Each structure stands twice: as C-alpha cells, then as structure tokens.
C-alpha positions as CSV (number, residue, x, y, z in Angstrom):
1,M,9.4,-23.7,3.7
2,P,11.2,-24.0,0.3
3,R,12.8,-20.8,-1.0
4,L,10.8,-18.9,-3.6
5,E,12.5,-17.3,-6.5
6,A,10.4,-14.2,-6.3
7,P,11.9,-10.7,-6.7
8,V,10.2,-8.1,-4.5
9,T,10.4,-4.3,-4.3
10,A,9.4,-2.7,-1.1
11,C,8.5,1.0,-1.1
12,I,8.6,3.3,2.0
13,P,7.4,6.8,1.3
14,Y,9.0,9.2,3.8
15,Y,8.0,12.6,5.1
16,K,8.9,13.9,8.6
17,G,9.3,10.4,10.1
18,Q,12.9,10.6,11.3
19,R,12.3,8.8,14.6
20,Y,10.6,5.8,12.9
21,I,12.4,5.3,9.6
22,C,15.4,3.2,10.7
23,R,13.1,0.7,12.4
24,A,10.9,0.4,9.3
25,V,13.9,-0.1,7.0
26,Q,15.7,-2.6,9.2
27,S,12.5,-4.7,9.6
28,L,12.6,-5.2,5.8
29,L,16.4,-5.7,5.4
30,T,16.2,-8.5,8.0
31,Q,13.4,-10.4,6.2
32,T,13.9,-14.1,5.8
33,H,13.2,-13.7,2.1
34,R,16.3,-12.0,0.8
35,D,15.4,-11.3,-2.9
36,L,14.3,-7.8,-2.0
37,Q,15.0,-4.3,-2.9
38,V,13.9,-1.5,-0.4
39,I,13.3,2.0,-1.9
40,V,12.9,4.8,0.6
41,M,11.2,7.8,-1.2
42,N,11.7,11.1,0.4
43,D,8.5,13.0,-0.5
44,G,10.0,16.5,-0.5
45,D,11.1,16.7,3.1
46,T,14.0,19.2,3.3
47,N,15.5,17.2,6.1
48,P,15.9,13.7,4.6
49,P,16.9,10.7,6.8
50,W,19.9,9.6,4.7
51,A,22.5,10.2,7.5
52,D,20.4,7.9,9.8
53,L,20.2,5.2,7.1
54,M,23.9,5.4,6.0
55,S,25.0,3.0,8.8
56,L,22.8,0.2,7.4
57,R,25.2,-0.3,4.4
58,D,23.0,-2.8,2.5
59,P,23.2,-2.7,-1.3
60,R,19.5,-3.6,-1.5
61,L,18.6,-0.2,0.0
62,V,17.9,2.7,-2.5
63,C,17.4,6.2,-1.2
64,F,15.7,8.8,-3.4
65,D,14.5,12.4,-3.2
66,L,11.4,13.5,-5.0
67,Q,11.6,17.1,-5.9
68,R,8.5,18.3,-4.0
69,N,6.0,17.1,-1.5
70,H,2.8,15.5,-2.9
71,G,0.6,15.6,0.2
72,G,0.3,11.8,0.5
73,P,2.2,8.6,-0.3
74,F,0.5,7.6,-3.6
75,F,2.7,9.6,-5.9
76,A,5.8,8.0,-4.4
77,Y,4.3,4.5,-4.7
78,A,3.5,5.3,-8.4
79,V,7.0,6.4,-9.3
80,V,8.4,3.2,-7.8
81,A,5.8,0.9,-9.3
82,N,6.4,2.5,-12.7
83,T,10.1,2.0,-12.5
84,V,11.0,-1.4,-11.1
85,T,10.8,-4.8,-12.9
86,S,10.2,-7.1,-9.9
87,T,7.2,-9.4,-9.8
88,W,5.9,-8.2,-6.5
89,F,5.4,-4.9,-4.7
90,L,5.4,-4.6,-0.9
91,I,3.8,-1.8,1.0
92,Q,5.6,-0.6,4.2
93,E,4.8,2.7,5.9
94,Q,7.5,4.8,7.5
95,D,6.2,4.5,11.0
96,D,5.3,0.8,10.9
97,W,7.5,-2.3,11.0
98,S,7.3,-5.9,9.8
99,D,7.8,-9.3,11.4
100,P,11.0,-10.8,9.8
101,R,8.9,-13.6,8.4
102,R,6.3,-11.3,6.8
103,L,7.5,-11.3,3.2
104,Q,8.2,-15.1,3.1
105,R,4.8,-15.9,4.6
106,L,2.9,-13.6,2.2
107,L,4.8,-14.9,-0.8
108,H,3.9,-18.5,0.1
109,L,0.3,-17.6,0.7
110,A,0.0,-15.9,-2.6
111,A,1.6,-18.9,-4.4
112,A,-0.6,-21.4,-2.6
113,R,-3.8,-19.4,-3.4
114,S,-2.7,-18.2,-6.9
115,A,-3.5,-14.7,-5.5
116,D,-2.7,-11.2,-6.8
117,V,-2.7,-9.7,-3.3
118,A,-1.6,-11.2,0.1
119,L,-2.5,-9.5,3.4
120,S,-2.0,-10.4,7.0
121,A,-3.5,-9.5,10.3
122,Q,-1.8,-6.6,12.1
123,F,-0.6,-5.7,15.6
124,F,-1.8,-2.2,16.5
125,H,0.3,0.1,18.8
126,R,-0.6,3.5,20.1
127,E,2.1,6.2,20.4
128,N,2.4,7.8,23.8
129,P,3.4,11.4,24.4
130,D,6.9,10.4,25.5
131,G,7.5,8.6,22.3
132,T,7.0,5.1,23.6
133,S,4.1,2.9,22.3
134,T,1.5,0.7,23.9
135,P,0.0,-2.4,22.2
136,V,-3.7,-2.0,21.7
137,G,-4.6,-5.3,20.1
138,K,-4.7,-7.2,16.8
139,R,-6.9,-6.5,13.8
140,W,-7.7,-8.0,10.4
141,Q,-7.6,-11.5,11.8
142,Y,-10.8,-12.7,10.2
143,I,-12.3,-12.7,6.7
144,G,-16.0,-12.0,6.4
145,R,-18.5,-11.8,9.3
146,S,-19.3,-15.5,9.5
147,N,-16.1,-16.6,11.4
148,C,-15.4,-13.5,13.4
149,P,-16.4,-14.2,17.1
150,V,-17.3,-10.6,17.9
151,C,-19.3,-9.7,14.8
152,K,-23.0,-8.8,15.1
153,T,-25.3,-10.0,12.3
154,G,-25.8,-7.2,9.9
155,G,-23.4,-4.8,11.7
156,R,-19.7,-3.7,11.5
157,C,-17.2,-5.8,13.4
158,T,-15.7,-4.1,16.4
159,E,-12.4,-5.9,15.6
160,C,-11.9,-4.9,12.0
161,F,-12.2,-7.8,9.5
162,V,-11.2,-8.3,5.9
163,D,-14.4,-8.0,3.9
164,T,-14.1,-9.6,0.4
165,G,-17.8,-9.2,-0.4
166,I,-18.2,-6.5,-3.0
167,T,-21.5,-4.7,-2.8
168,G,-23.0,-1.5,-4.2
169,R,-21.9,0.4,-1.1
170,Y,-18.4,1.8,-0.9
171,R,-16.6,1.1,2.4
172,Y,-13.1,0.3,3.8
173,R,-12.8,-3.5,3.1
174,A,-9.2,-4.4,3.7
175,P,-5.9,-3.0,4.9
176,H,-3.5,-1.6,2.3
177,A,-0.2,-2.8,3.9
178,G,0.2,-5.9,1.8
179,L,2.0,-7.7,-1.1
180,F,0.8,-6.9,-4.6
181,R,1.4,-8.4,-8.0
182,L,2.8,-5.5,-10.0
183,N,1.3,-6.4,-13.4
184,L,-2.2,-6.1,-12.0
185,L,-1.5,-2.8,-10.3
186,R,-0.2,-1.5,-13.7
187,R,-3.2,-2.8,-15.6
188,L,-5.4,-0.8,-13.2
189,G,-3.4,2.3,-14.0
190,G,-0.7,2.3,-11.3
191,Y,-0.8,3.9,-7.9
192,Y,-1.7,7.5,-8.6
193,A,-5.1,8.8,-9.5
194,G,-4.8,12.5,-8.5
195,L,-5.9,11.5,-4.9
196,H,-3.9,12.1,-1.7
197,L,-5.8,10.6,1.3
198,H,-8.1,7.7,0.4
199,Y,-6.8,6.1,-2.8
200,D,-5.5,3.1,-0.8
201,S,-9.1,2.3,0.3
202,L,-10.4,2.6,-3.2
203,L,-7.6,0.5,-4.6
204,M,-8.3,-2.4,-2.3
205,N,-11.9,-2.4,-3.5
206,L,-10.8,-2.3,-7.1
207,L,-8.4,-5.2,-6.6
208,L,-11.2,-7.2,-5.1
209,M,-13.2,-6.6,-8.3
210,T,-10.3,-7.5,-10.6
211,G,-8.0,-10.0,-8.8
212,T,-7.7,-12.5,-6.0
213,V,-6.9,-11.5,-2.5
214,A,-5.5,-14.0,0.1
215,H,-5.5,-13.4,3.8
216,A,-3.4,-14.7,6.7
217,A,-4.8,-14.6,10.2
218,E,-1.3,-14.4,11.6
219,P,-0.3,-10.8,12.5
220,L,2.9,-10.1,10.6
221,Y,2.7,-6.3,10.4
222,H,3.0,-3.8,13.2
223,R,1.0,-0.6,12.8
224,L,1.7,2.5,14.9
225,L,-1.2,4.8,15.6
226,R,0.0,8.4,16.1
227,P,-1.9,11.7,16.3
228,D,0.1,13.5,13.7
229,S,-0.1,10.9,10.9
230,I,-1.9,11.8,7.7
231,T,-5.0,9.8,8.7
232,H,-5.2,11.2,12.2
233,S,-3.9,14.8,12.0
234,T,-6.2,17.8,12.5
235,A,-5.5,18.9,9.0
236,T,-6.1,15.8,6.9
237,G,-7.5,13.1,9.3
238,F,-10.9,11.5,9.3
239,G,-13.7,14.0,9.7
240,T,-11.7,17.0,8.3
241,E,-13.0,18.8,5.2
242,P,-10.2,17.5,2.9
243,S,-10.8,14.0,4.0
244,N,-14.6,14.3,3.7
245,Q,-14.4,15.8,0.2
246,E,-11.9,13.2,-1.1
247,R,-14.0,10.4,0.3
248,I,-17.0,11.7,-1.7
249,T,-14.8,11.6,-4.8
250,V,-13.6,8.1,-4.1
251,A,-17.1,6.9,-3.4
252,A,-18.3,8.2,-6.8
253,L,-15.3,6.4,-8.5
254,Y,-16.3,3.2,-6.7
255,E,-20.0,3.4,-7.7
256,K,-19.1,3.8,-11.4
257,S,-16.5,1.0,-11.1
258,Y,-19.1,-1.2,-9.3
259,A,-21.5,-0.7,-12.2
260,D,-18.8,-2.0,-14.6
261,Y,-18.2,-4.9,-12.2
262,Q,-21.8,-5.8,-12.3
263,R,-21.7,-5.8,-16.1
264,Y,-18.7,-8.1,-15.9
265,V,-20.3,-10.5,-13.4
266,S,-23.4,-10.7,-15.7
267,G,-21.2,-11.5,-18.7
268,K,-21.8,-8.3,-20.6
269,I,-18.1,-7.3,-20.6
270,N,-15.0,-9.4,-20.2
271,S,-12.2,-8.9,-17.6
272,N,-10.0,-6.9,-20.0
273,D,-12.9,-4.5,-20.5
274,L,-13.5,-4.2,-16.8
275,V,-9.9,-3.4,-16.1
276,S,-9.6,-0.9,-19.0
277,S,-12.7,0.9,-17.9
278,I,-11.4,1.3,-14.3
279,R,-8.0,2.4,-15.5
280,A,-9.4,5.0,-17.8
281,R,-11.7,6.4,-15.0
282,C,-8.9,6.6,-12.4
283,Q,-6.3,8.0,-14.8
284,S,-8.7,10.7,-16.1
285,R,-8.1,12.5,-12.8
286,V,-4.4,12.8,-13.4
287,T,-3.5,16.2,-14.9
288,A,-1.1,16.6,-17.9
289,M,1.4,18.3,-15.5
290,E,1.2,15.4,-13.1
291,R,1.8,12.9,-15.9
292,Q,4.9,14.8,-17.0
293,E,6.2,14.9,-13.4
294,L,5.5,11.2,-13.0
295,A,7.5,10.5,-16.1
296,M,10.4,12.7,-15.1
297,E,10.6,11.3,-11.6
298,T,10.4,7.7,-12.9
299,A,13.3,8.4,-15.3
300,R,15.3,9.9,-12.4
301,L,14.7,6.9,-10.2
302,R,15.5,4.4,-13.0
303,A,18.8,6.2,-13.5
304,R,19.5,6.1,-9.7
305,I,18.8,2.3,-9.6
306,D,20.9,1.7,-12.7
307,A,23.8,3.6,-11.1
308,T,23.4,1.6,-7.9
309,L,23.6,-1.7,-9.8
310,Q,26.6,-0.5,-11.8
311,Y,28.7,0.2,-8.8
312,A,27.4,-2.5,-6.5
C-alpha cells in the first residue's frame, strides 16, 4: 500500500488500568502507519501509570493528568479532540490492543470510500480470574443483516453486525473503537455531552445520520471483556440504575435527532441545519462549570503538547 500523508491522534483514557496500559500503548506505537501521536489521559487516578510507560521512550507519546475523575472516558476524549490539529482521531481503550496494521488499513479504507468513519471487525477476549484471557470469537464482521450467515430475518444477529440502517428506534448500531474525521466530530459538538456511559452508542448513530461510515470485515482490534469495566461492573454496567437512566436520556436525544434527520432526508432542512440542530441539542446538556473545565484542561493539554514539541 502507498504511504498516506495523514496525521492521526490516538487517545487512550486511563483509570485503574495499570495491568493493561502498556500493551495498549505499545500496540499503537508499533503501528505500520507512523504519522501518529498517542495521548494517554489519566482521568483522575491517583496512581498514574507514568513509571510503567517511561521505558517506551517514544517522542510521539504524550502523558497527561486530568485534575479529577469524570466517571467515564468522554470528557478525556473531548479534551484531546478540542486540542489537537490532526486530520484523524483514533479510539483506543486502555484494556484493548490493536493489530499493527489497524491504522494503515483504516486510513486506506476511509480514503477509498471517502468516509468520515472507518471501523473494523474485532477479536473478543474474556479475562480469566488469574489475569489471563481466553478468545471468545470475532464480532462486527458483517454489515447489515442480508450478508450475515447467522442472522434471522427480522431479528437481532447473534454475532453482532454493523447496522447502518437508521430507523426511528434507538439501538446500538456500530462499535465505537474506530477512526474518525475530526472536523465532523467538532461540527457535532465534540465528544462530551454531559453523559458518562452511553454517549459512544449515541455518537455512532449521529455519525450515521451526518457522515459516511466504512467497515472492514478484517478483525484489526482486540477487545478485552472484563467484569470490572465500566460497561460490566455492578455499579455502572448494563442493567444497573445509572446505566438504565442514561440510556433513557440517550434514547430521547436520538429520537429528537432522528426527527431532524427525517426533515433532512425529505429536503426540509440542509445538512448544515441538521448538524447544527444535533450540536445544539447535545451541547445543551453541558453545564457552564463543565464548559469552563473543558476549556481549562484543553489549555493545559495544549501547553503540554507545545512543550513536548519544543524539547523533542
């Protein structure tokens, strides 16, 4: 493949993931696409992993401490997305890892399809009590129900598929671990909408309404399923009260955005109107104090990156 001149920023929000973080970071620093900056955002953990990462000694790695914990990764994503000037934004979770060809393949896919988002299938691994992991299969290999060999007509696929068909019903349609064009993320209002658990699912729906999503059947991302993660823990996991309440909020945001999307499809509003309406709706949930904190942390990160570049 020819080399793409495409600067990418990868963000890894960190909180109590010491036994995973080195693997996640190394999997990015060894990508075949080298035009990459990796920013690890410590989300208020009083025991940051900087000593563990010190041995990597790569000038593309930036380590940064947020001043408090935000109960989820989206504030950290927002600070980075508000700060950097790269064309593309790559999602990498602290307990997952990437195939070394992941970024190159996603960039070429996005270029070939003129896409705003590029996703791949994933390998899933389940963490064992002794800290080892067991492979449990591949997911997100198919797009739509028509070409998935295990789908039942009118039902949900037992081997999760990427569903690009926007309907009036809110649901999880695509994985969040992907490559995103930063200008579209910013037009939608960035990465923080006052939500902590389910904004990634809503965001993928909003991107399907406003941009183009490309999908690779090749599994290029390794996802670790562990019982104490934010999506599986007894405090915030699926089925808990916080998760259920936020899902109700997200579904309401989706329904209103879908109504705007229908107006766009019917020609009653243009694409700029659609994006502006979605942005205003999501940003209305961000408090004045949170806006001030986002601005302050963005300025701090920008100064940290500038200092890194100055002494590189």
